C-alpha positions in Angstrom: -2.2 10.3 5.9 1.4 9.0 4.8 0.2 7.2 2.1 -1.7 8.2 -1.6 -3.6 5.6 -3.2 -1.6 3.8 -5.7 1.4 4.1 -3.7 4.1 1.0 -3.0 4.7 -0.3 -0.2 6.3 -2.7 1.8 5.3 -4.5 4.9 7.9 -6.6 6.5 5.7 -9.7 7.8 3.5 -10.0 4.3 5.6 -8.5 1.3 5.5 -5.8 -1.2 1.7 -4.1 -2.3 0.2 -1.6 -3.3 -2.5 1.3 -1.0 -5.4 0.6 -3.3 -7.8 2.5 0.3 -7.3 4.8 2.6 -9.5 3.4 4.9 -10.1 5.7 8.2 -8.9 8.7 8.9 -6.7 6.8 12.0 -3.7 4.9 9.7 -5.9 1.6 8.1 -5.1 1.4 4.8 -6.4 -1.6 1.9 -3.7 -3.1 1.0 -2.9 -5.7 -2.4 -0.4 -7.2 -2.0 1.7 -8.9 -4.9 1.4 -12.6 -4.5 -0.9 -14.2 -2.6 -1.0 -13.7 1.5 -4.3 -16.1 2.1 -6.0 -12.7 3.1 -9.4 -11.0 1.5 -10.3 -9.0 -1.0 -10.8 -6.0 0.7 -14.4 -5.7 0.2 -14.0 -5.7 -3.2 -11.1 -3.6 -3.7 -8.0 -6.1 -4.1 -8.1 -9.2 -5.9 -9.3 -13.0 -3.7 -6.0 -13.5 -1.0 -4.3 -11.1 -2.1 -6.2 -8.3 0.0 -5.3 -6.8 3.7 -6.2 -3.7 6.0 -2.7 -2.7 7.5 -1.9 0.1 10.0 0.9 3.2 8.3 3.2 2.5 11.2 3.7 -0.8 9.6 4.2 0.6 6.0 7.2 2.0 4.2 7.5 3.5 1.2 8.6 2.2 -2.1 8.5 5.3 -4.1 11.9 7.4 -4.9 11.7 10.1 -2.5 14.2 12.9 -1.7 13.3 14.4 1.5 10.0 14.8 2.3 9.5 15.1 -2.1 7.9 12.3 -3.9 10.0 11.9 -7.1 7.3 12.2 -10.4 9.6 11.2 -13.9 8.6 11.6 -17.1 9.9 9.8 -20.5 11.1 12.0 -23.0 
């Protein structure tokens, strides 16, 4: 699985969203989109109208990375 719960993603047809659950081992994710997309609530995992199950191949990460390492920031 390429994404984890909490990762920010883009789905080209629907916009920006957050991974709310890894739905199965086939690469399906429950995504809560920032805007109401006329979707559903992914069985209670997302706000009503903001949820959709998406395939991994249709998602792009918006999390900052360098190579294959995810950057983590700490406020000082």
